[in-house]
C-alpha positions as a Markdown table, in Angstrom:
| # | Residue | x | y | z |
|---|---|---|---|---|
| 1 | Met | -17.0 | 9.7 | 16.6 |
| 2 | Ile | -13.8 | 9.9 | 18.4 |
| 3 | Val | -12.5 | 6.5 | 18.6 |
| 4 | Ala | -12.7 | 6.1 | 14.7 |
| 5 | Gly | -10.5 | 9.2 | 14.6 |
| 6 | Leu | -8.4 | 8.1 | 16.7 |
| 7 | Val | -8.3 | 4.5 | 14.5 |
| 8 | Leu | -8.0 | 6.4 | 11.6 |
| 9 | Ala | -5.2 | 8.8 | 12.7 |
| 10 | Ala | -3.3 | 5.2 | 14.0 |
| 11 | Leu | -3.4 | 3.5 | 10.3 |
| 12 | Ala | -2.2 | 6.8 | 8.8 |
| 13 | Ala | 0.5 | 7.2 | 11.0 |
| 14 | Val | 1.4 | 3.1 | 10.2 |
| 15 | Leu | 1.0 | 3.8 | 6.7 |
| 16 | His | 3.3 | 6.7 | 6.4 |
| 17 | Val | 6.2 | 5.0 | 9.0 |
| 18 | Tyr | 5.6 | 2.0 | 6.1 |
| 19 | Ile | 6.8 | 5.1 | 3.3 |
| 20 | Phe | 9.6 | 6.2 | 5.7 |
| 21 | Trp | 11.2 | 2.7 | 5.6 |
| 22 | Leu | 10.6 | 2.4 | 1.9 |
| 23 | Glu | 11.9 | 5.8 | 1.1 |
| 24 | Ser | 15.2 | 5.7 | 3.6 |
| 25 | Phe | 15.8 | 1.9 | 3.7 |
| 26 | Ala | 14.8 | 0.2 | 1.1 |
| 27 | Trp | 14.7 | 3.3 | -1.8 |
| 28 | Thr | 17.1 | 1.2 | -4.2 |
| 29 | Thr | 15.3 | -2.6 | -3.3 |
| 30 | Arg | 11.8 | -2.9 | -2.7 |
| 31 | Ala | 10.9 | 0.5 | -3.4 |
| 32 | Arg | 12.1 | 0.4 | -7.0 |
| 33 | Ala | 8.8 | -1.8 | -7.5 |
| 34 | Val | 6.6 | 0.4 | -5.4 |
| 35 | Phe | 7.4 | 3.7 | -7.3 |
| 36 | Gly | 8.4 | 2.5 | -10.6 |
| 37 | Thr | 11.8 | 3.6 | -10.6 |
| 38 | Thr | 14.8 | 2.1 | -12.3 |
| 39 | Ala | 18.2 | 1.2 | -10.5 |
| 40 | Glu | 20.0 | 4.6 | -12.0 |
| 41 | Gln | 16.9 | 6.9 | -10.6 |
| 42 | Ala | 17.0 | 5.1 | -7.2 |
| 43 | Ala | 20.8 | 5.5 | -7.1 |
| 44 | Ala | 20.4 | 9.2 | -8.0 |
| 45 | Thr | 17.8 | 10.0 | -5.7 |
| 46 | Arg | 18.6 | 8.2 | -2.7 |
| 47 | Glu | 20.2 | 10.8 | -0.3 |
| 48 | Leu | 16.4 | 13.0 | -1.3 |
| 49 | Ala | 14.5 | 9.7 | -0.9 |
| 50 | Phe | 16.2 | 9.0 | 2.6 |
| 51 | Asn | 15.5 | 12.9 | 3.8 |
| 52 | Gln | 12.2 | 12.6 | 2.7 |
| 53 | Gly | 11.6 | 9.1 | 4.5 |
| 54 | Phe | 12.4 | 11.4 | 7.7 |
| 55 | Tyr | 9.4 | 13.5 | 7.1 |
| 56 | Asn | 6.7 | 10.9 | 7.0 |
| 57 | Leu | 8.3 | 8.9 | 10.3 |
| 58 | Phe | 8.0 | 13.1 | 12.1 |
| 59 | Leu | 4.7 | 13.6 | 11.1 |
| 60 | Ala | 3.3 | 10.2 | 12.1 |
| 61 | Ile | 5.3 | 10.8 | 15.5 |
| 62 | Ile | 3.3 | 13.9 | 15.3 |
| 63 | Ala | -0.1 | 12.0 | 14.9 |
| 64 | Val | 0.9 | 9.3 | 17.1 |
| 65 | Ala | 1.9 | 11.8 | 19.9 |
| 66 | Gly | -1.7 | 13.3 | 19.4 |
| 67 | Ile | -3.4 | 9.9 | 20.0 |
| 68 | Val | -1.5 | 9.0 | 23.0 |
| 69 | Leu | -2.5 | 12.7 | 24.2 |
| 70 | Thr | -6.1 | 11.7 | 23.5 |
| 71 | Leu | -6.0 | 8.4 | 25.5 |
| 72 | Leu | -4.0 | 9.7 | 28.4 |
| 73 | Thr | -6.5 | 12.9 | 28.5 |
| 74 | Gly | -9.8 | 10.4 | 28.9 |
| 75 | Pro | -11.1 | 11.0 | 25.4 |
| 76 | Phe | -14.5 | 8.8 | 26.7 |
| 77 | Asp | -15.4 | 11.1 | 29.8 |
| 78 | Ser | -16.5 | 14.1 | 27.7 |
| 79 | Pro | -17.9 | 14.4 | 24.2 |
| 80 | Arg | -15.1 | 15.9 | 22.9 |
| 81 | Pro | -11.0 | 15.0 | 23.0 |
| 82 | Gly | -9.0 | 17.6 | 24.3 |
| 83 | Ile | -7.7 | 20.2 | 22.1 |
| 84 | Ala | -3.9 | 19.2 | 22.6 |
| 85 | Gly | -4.6 | 15.8 | 21.4 |
| 86 | Ala | -6.7 | 16.2 | 18.9 |
| 87 | Ser | -4.5 | 19.6 | 17.7 |
| 88 | Leu | -1.3 | 17.3 | 17.2 |
| 89 | Ile | -3.6 | 14.5 | 15.4 |
| 90 | Leu | -5.0 | 17.3 | 13.3 |
| 91 | Ala | -1.2 | 18.7 | 12.9 |
| 92 | Gly | 0.3 | 15.5 | 11.6 |
| 93 | Thr | -2.4 | 14.2 | 9.9 |
| 94 | Gly | -3.2 | 17.5 | 7.6 |
| 95 | Ala | 0.1 | 17.5 | 6.7 |
| 96 | Met | 0.2 | 14.3 | 5.4 |
| 97 | Leu | -3.1 | 15.7 | 3.4 |
| 98 | Ala | -1.1 | 18.1 | 2.5 |
| 99 | Ala | 1.7 | 16.3 | 0.9 |
| 100 | Ala | -0.6 | 14.1 | -1.2 |
| 101 | Leu | -2.4 | 16.9 | -2.5 |
| 102 | Val | 1.0 | 18.7 | -3.5 |
| 103 | Leu | 1.8 | 15.1 | -5.3 |
| 104 | Leu | -1.7 | 14.9 | -6.6 |
| 105 | Val | -1.4 | 18.7 | -8.1 |
| 106 | Ser | 2.9 | 18.7 | -9.1 |
| 107 | Ser | 2.4 | 15.0 | -10.4 |
| 108 | Pro | -0.4 | 14.3 | -12.0 |
| 109 | Arg | 0.1 | 10.7 | -13.5 |
| 110 | Gln | 0.7 | 9.7 | -9.6 |
| 111 | Trp | -2.8 | 10.0 | -8.9 |
| 112 | Arg | -3.0 | 6.3 | -7.2 |
| 113 | Ala | 0.2 | 7.1 | -4.8 |
| 114 | Ala | -1.7 | 10.5 | -3.8 |
| 115 | Val | -5.1 | 9.1 | -3.1 |
| 116 | Val | -3.3 | 6.2 | -1.1 |
| 117 | Gln | -0.9 | 8.5 | 0.7 |
| 118 | Gly | -4.2 | 11.0 | 1.6 |
| 119 | Ala | -7.1 | 8.9 | 1.7 |
| 120 | Leu | -6.7 | 7.9 | 5.7 |
| 121 | Pro | -5.7 | 11.2 | 6.8 |
| 122 | Leu | -8.1 | 13.0 | 4.9 |
| 123 | Leu | -10.7 | 10.6 | 6.8 |
| 124 | Ala | -8.7 | 11.1 | 10.0 |
| 125 | Val | -8.8 | 14.6 | 9.7 |
| 126 | Val | -12.2 | 14.9 | 8.4 |
| 127 | Thr | -13.9 | 13.1 | 11.5 |
| 128 | Thr | -11.4 | 14.2 | 14.3 |
| 129 | Thr | -13.1 | 17.9 | 13.3 |
| 130 | Thr | -16.3 | 16.7 | 13.4 |
| 131 | Thr | -15.7 | 15.6 | 16.5 |
| 132 | Leu | -14.4 | 19.3 | 17.7 |
| 133 | Val | -17.3 | 21.1 | 16.5 |
| 134 | Pro | -20.2 | 20.6 | 18.8 |
């Protein structure tokens, strides 16, 4: 089960690195089609999106650090991963999931984006948590 949790956390991290790129570097170009913004909206929110993109990058880094730490501490030698690695995975993916829930509650019309943003982190949280519970 730990392998599934690691893979799901890695996929969530990759998705959030992509969101980082969209928000921080492609906000006035490619991201306009993804987020459905006009040129004026993108220009007006460019600085906010740039900052928000880095939040997504940092969450991905936390999850990846947890994955690496889990792999370095030999997750296959025991039925449960090390607590430090799993804690980082849960911190990163849990925050990703929380952000998706905030998006869903604050902008219900953006439900598809919230599902895309939150599905992999949700699965990673559930899988990692069930791995830790005896």
